[in-house]
Gaussian input, Z-matrix of N, CA and C with variables (Angstrom, degrees):
# hf/3-21g

backbone

0 1
 N
 C     1     B1
 C     2     B2     1     A1
 N     3     B3     2     A2     1     D1
 C     4     B4     3     A3     2     D2
 C     5     B5     4     A4     3     D3
 N     6     B6     5     A5     4     D4
 C     7     B7     6     A6     5     D5
 C     8     B8     7     A7     6     D6
 N     9     B9     8     A8     7     D7
 C    10    B10     9     A9     8     D8
 C    11    B11    10    A10     9     D9
 N    12    B12    11    A11    10    D10
 C    13    B13    12    A12    11    D11
 C    14    B14    13    A13    12    D12
 N    15    B15    14    A14    13    D13
 C    16    B16    15    A15    14    D14
 C    17    B17    16    A16    15    D15
 N    18    B18    17    A17    16    D16
 C    19    B19    18    A18    17    D17
 C    20    B20    19    A19    18    D18
 N    21    B21    20    A20    19    D19
 C    22    B22    21    A21    20    D20
 C    23    B23    22    A22    21    D21
 N    24    B24    23    A23    22    D22
 C    25    B25    24    A24    23    D23
 C    26    B26    25    A25    24    D24
 N    27    B27    26    A26    25    D25
 C    28    B28    27    A27    26    D26
 C    29    B29    28    A28    27    D27
 N    30    B30    29    A29    28    D28
 C    31    B31    30    A30    29    D29
 C    32    B32    31    A31    30    D30
 N    33    B33    32    A32    31    D31
 C    34    B34    33    A33    32    D32
 C    35    B35    34    A34    33    D33
 N    36    B36    35    A35    34    D34
 C    37    B37    36    A36    35    D35
 C    38    B38    37    A37    36    D36
 N    39    B39    38    A38    37    D37
 C    40    B40    39    A39    38    D38
 C    41    B41    40    A40    39    D39
 N    42    B42    41    A41    40    D40
 C    43    B43    42    A42    41    D41
 C    44    B44    43    A43    42    D42
 N    45    B45    44    A44    43    D43
 C    46    B46    45    A45    44    D44
 C    47    B47    46    A46    45    D45
 N    48    B48    47    A47    46    D46
 C    49    B49    48    A48    47    D47
 C    50    B50    49    A49    48    D48
 N    51    B51    50    A50    49    D49
 C    52    B52    51    A51    50    D50
 C    53    B53    52    A52    51    D51
 N    54    B54    53    A53    52    D52
 C    55    B55    54    A54    53    D53
 C    56    B56    55    A55    54    D54
 N    57    B57    56    A56    55    D55
 C    58    B58    57    A57    56    D56
 C    59    B59    58    A58    57    D57
 N    60    B60    59    A59    58    D58
 C    61    B61    60    A60    59    D59
 C    62    B62    61    A61    60    D60
 N    63    B63    62    A62    61    D61
 C    64    B64    63    A63    62    D62
 C    65    B65    64    A64    63    D63
 N    66    B66    65    A65    64    D64
 C    67    B67    66    A66    65    D65
 C    68    B68    67    A67    66    D66
 N    69    B69    68    A68    67    D67
 C    70    B70    69    A69    68    D68
 C    71    B71    70    A70    69    D69
 N    72    B72    71    A71    70    D70
 C    73    B73    72    A72    71    D71
 C    74    B74    73    A73    72    D72
 N    75    B75    74    A74    73    D73
 C    76    B76    75    A75    74    D74
 C    77    B77    76    A76    75    D75
 N    78    B78    77    A77    76    D76
 C    79    B79    78    A78    77    D77
 C    80    B80    79    A79    78    D78
 N    81    B81    80    A80    79    D79
 C    82    B82    81    A81    80    D80
 C    83    B83    82    A82    81    D81
 N    84    B84    83    A83    82    D82
 C    85    B85    84    A84    83    D83
 C    86    B86    85    A85    84    D84
 N    87    B87    86    A86    85    D85
 C    88    B88    87    A87    86    D86
 C    89    B89    88    A88    87    D87
 N    90    B90    89    A89    88    D88
 C    91    B91    90    A90    89    D89
 C    92    B92    91    A91    90    D90
 N    93    B93    92    A92    91    D91
 C    94    B94    93    A93    92    D92
 C    95    B95    94    A94    93    D93
 N    96    B96    95    A95    94    D94
 C    97    B97    96    A96    95    D95
 C    98    B98    97    A97    96    D96
 N    99    B99    98    A98    97    D97
 C   100   B100    99    A99    98    D98
 C   101   B101   100   A100    99    D99
 N   102   B102   101   A101   100   D100
 C   103   B103   102   A102   101   D101
 C   104   B104   103   A103   102   D102
 N   105   B105   104   A104   103   D103
 C   106   B106   105   A105   104   D104
 C   107   B107   106   A106   105   D105
 N   108   B108   107   A107   106   D106
 C   109   B109   108   A108   107   D107
 C   110   B110   109   A109   108   D108
 N   111   B111   110   A110   109   D109
 C   112   B112   111   A111   110   D110
 C   113   B113   112   A112   111   D111
 N   114   B114   113   A113   112   D112
 C   115   B115   114   A114   113   D113
 C   116   B116   115   A115   114   D114
 N   117   B117   116   A116   115   D115
 C   118   B118   117   A117   116   D116
 C   119   B119   118   A118   117   D117
 N   120   B120   119   A119   118   D118
 C   121   B121   120   A120   119   D119
 C   122   B122   121   A121   120   D120
 N   123   B123   122   A122   121   D121
 C   124   B124   123   A123   122   D122
 C   125   B125   124   A124   123   D123
 N   126   B126   125   A125   124   D124
 C   127   B127   126   A126   125   D125
 C   128   B128   127   A127   126   D126
 N   129   B129   128   A128   127   D127
 C   130   B130   129   A129   128   D128
 C   131   B131   130   A130   129   D129
 N   132   B132   131   A131   130   D130
 C   133   B133   132   A132   131   D131
 C   134   B134   133   A133   132   D132
 N   135   B135   134   A134   133   D133
 C   136   B136   135   A135   134   D134
 C   137   B137   136   A136   135   D135

   B1=1.4721
   B2=1.4309
   B3=1.2582
   B4=1.4246
   B5=1.5717
   B6=1.3131
   B7=1.4014
   B8=1.6025
   B9=1.2910
   B10=1.4862
   B11=1.3751
   B12=1.3163
   B13=1.4953
   B14=1.5282
   B15=1.3015
   B16=1.4693
   B17=1.4377
   B18=1.3581
   B19=1.4191
   B20=1.4274
   B21=1.3760
   B22=1.4451
   B23=1.5767
   B24=1.3054
   B25=1.5208
   B26=1.4728
   B27=1.3179
   B28=1.4872
   B29=1.4256
   B30=1.4057
   B31=1.6125
   B32=1.5170
   B33=1.3248
   B34=1.3966
   B35=1.5406
   B36=1.3759
   B37=1.4425
   B38=1.5228
   B39=1.2934
   B40=1.5099
   B41=1.5218
   B42=1.2363
   B43=1.5528
   B44=1.6201
   B45=1.3317
   B46=1.5474
   B47=1.4926
   B48=1.3264
   B49=1.5286
   B50=1.3374
   B51=1.4604
   B52=1.5034
   B53=1.4859
   B54=1.3487
   B55=1.4458
   B56=1.5233
   B57=1.3275
   B58=1.4588
   B59=1.5183
   B60=1.2879
   B61=1.4584
   B62=1.7460
   B63=1.2466
   B64=1.5096
   B65=1.4849
   B66=1.3174
   B67=1.5287
   B68=1.5532
   B69=1.4307
   B70=1.5738
   B71=1.4603
   B72=1.3265
   B73=1.4743
   B74=1.5204
   B75=1.4106
   B76=1.4735
   B77=1.4664
   B78=1.2396
   B79=1.4687
   B80=1.5578
   B81=1.3310
   B82=1.5284
   B83=1.4965
   B84=1.3934
   B85=1.4327
   B86=1.5201
   B87=1.3806
   B88=1.3828
   B89=1.5383
   B90=1.3073
   B91=1.5898
   B92=1.5248
   B93=1.3180
   B94=1.4648
   B95=1.4876
   B96=1.2653
   B97=1.3739
   B98=1.4840
   B99=1.4466
   B100=1.5675
   B101=1.6479
   B102=1.3382
   B103=1.4606
   B104=1.4470
   B105=1.2581
   B106=1.4682
   B107=1.5361
   B108=1.2183
   B109=1.5218
   B110=1.6046
   B111=1.2581
   B112=1.4225
   B113=1.5475
   B114=1.3204
   B115=1.4095
   B116=1.5681
   B117=1.1573
   B118=1.5604
   B119=1.5408
   B120=1.1839
   B121=1.5505
   B122=1.6088
   B123=1.2687
   B124=1.4180
   B125=1.4938
   B126=1.4133
   B127=1.4590
   B128=1.4752
   B129=1.3687
   B130=1.4528
   B131=1.6132
   B132=1.3760
   B133=1.4935
   B134=1.5368
   B135=1.3256
   B136=1.4168
   B137=1.5547
   A1=113.63
   A2=120.48
   A3=128.31
   A4=113.76
   A5=118.10
   A6=121.37
   A7=112.80
   A8=118.23
   A9=120.96
   A10=111.95
   A11=118.74
   A12=124.97
   A13=103.21
   A14=113.43
   A15=122.09
   A16=109.52
   A17=117.05
   A18=128.59
   A19=103.02
   A20=121.35
   A21=126.10
   A22=104.72
   A23=114.24
   A24=119.74
   A25=112.69
   A26=111.85
   A27=112.22
   A28=118.86
   A29=112.31
   A30=117.87
   A31=110.68
   A32=119.69
   A33=121.47
   A34=116.63
   A35=110.74
   A36=117.75
   A37=116.83
   A38=117.39
   A39=119.18
   A40=109.90
   A41=114.60
   A42=115.61
   A43=106.11
   A44=117.21
   A45=113.53
   A46=113.53
   A47=107.17
   A48=114.58
   A49=119.36
   A50=119.77
   A51=126.79
   A52=109.89
   A53=113.14
   A54=114.72
   A55=113.48
   A56=116.95
   A57=117.99
   A58=110.64
   A59=123.61
   A60=123.93
   A61=107.24
   A62=114.01
   A63=113.28
   A64=115.02
   A65=114.02
   A66=123.09
   A67=104.86
   A68=117.46
   A69=116.82
   A70=106.63
   A71=121.36
   A72=120.24
   A73=119.37
   A74=109.47
   A75=121.03
   A76=112.49
   A77=115.43
   A78=123.82
   A79=115.21
   A80=115.96
   A81=118.20
   A82=103.51
   A83=111.13
   A84=124.39
   A85=114.79
   A86=119.07
   A87=127.75
   A88=103.53
   A89=117.23
   A90=118.74
   A91=108.62
   A92=119.30
   A93=122.30
   A94=116.29
   A95=119.42
   A96=127.92
   A97=120.14
   A98=111.62
   A99=117.44
   A100=105.26
   A101=106.74
   A102=114.73
   A103=113.38
   A104=124.98
   A105=125.70
   A106=110.36
   A107=121.13
   A108=125.54
   A109=107.02
   A110=119.96
   A111=125.90
   A112=109.41
   A113=120.02
   A114=125.23
   A115=112.03
   A116=119.78
   A117=123.56
   A118=103.39
   A119=125.07
   A120=122.94
   A121=107.41
   A122=116.41
   A123=124.43
   A124=104.26
   A125=112.76
   A126=123.06
   A127=110.67
   A128=122.90
   A129=121.81
   A130=115.73
   A131=107.12
   A132=113.55
   A133=112.86
   A134=117.31
   A135=121.87
   A136=109.89
   D1=131.27
   D2=-177.60
   D3=-106.59
   D4=99.80
   D5=-174.41
   D6=-87.70
   D7=144.84
   D8=176.55
   D9=-91.34
   D10=132.71
   D11=172.67
   D12=-101.07
   D13=119.89
   D14=-179.66
   D15=-118.48
   D16=132.81
   D17=-179.79
   D18=-86.47
   D19=119.08
   D20=-177.46
   D21=-88.16
   D22=127.83
   D23=178.28
   D24=-125.03
   D25=152.93
   D26=-173.02
   D27=-60.74
   D28=-24.67
   D29=-178.69
   D30=-71.52
   D31=-14.20
   D32=176.61
   D33=-62.74
   D34=-25.75
   D35=176.85
   D36=-77.54
   D37=-10.70
   D38=-177.68
   D39=-127.86
   D40=37.51
   D41=172.77
   D42=-73.94
   D43=124.26
   D44=178.09
   D45=-61.53
   D46=132.08
   D47=175.65
   D48=75.63
   D49=11.05
   D50=177.84
   D51=-138.67
   D52=138.26
   D53=169.53
   D54=-79.25
   D55=167.52
   D56=-178.55
   D57=-62.44
   D58=-36.16
   D59=-179.83
   D60=-70.93
   D61=-31.04
   D62=174.40
   D63=-67.86
   D64=-33.89
   D65=179.07
   D66=-66.87
   D67=-42.79
   D68=-178.99
   D69=-73.45
   D70=-35.90
   D71=173.51
   D72=-51.53
   D73=-40.67
   D74=174.35
   D75=-56.46
   D76=-41.21
   D77=-174.87
   D78=-87.67
   D79=-28.37
   D80=174.96
   D81=-150.69
   D82=92.22
   D83=-178.18
   D84=-67.12
   D85=141.34
   D86=-178.90
   D87=-60.95
   D88=-35.31
   D89=-176.81
   D90=-51.56
   D91=-36.10
   D92=177.78
   D93=-56.42
   D94=-18.66
   D95=-170.97
   D96=-112.25
   D97=5.13
   D98=-179.92
   D99=-66.79
   D100=135.11
   D101=-177.28
   D102=91.50
   D103=-0.41
   D104=-175.96
   D105=-114.86
   D106=173.57
   D107=178.48
   D108=-65.55
   D109=-21.03
   D110=-168.76
   D111=-92.97
   D112=-1.70
   D113=-167.37
   D114=-66.67
   D115=-25.93
   D116=-174.79
   D117=-92.09
   D118=-5.13
   D119=-175.27
   D120=-100.38
   D121=146.73
   D122=175.84
   D123=-87.11
   D124=169.73
   D125=-173.43
   D126=-62.13
   D127=-29.58
   D128=174.62
   D129=-71.90
   D130=-35.68
   D131=177.61
   D132=-69.69
   D133=-33.99
   D134=-177.51
   D135=-73.47

């Protein structure tokens, strides 16, 4: 399993038209975790 390390930045909270979780999902999609124990978690929870 290859986990993404994402550096959280203040600007991620103010991307126009996207929530913080949507920005994280763009960087580390839940689709990458299908079939794993992390499948039911969103990018923020991971």
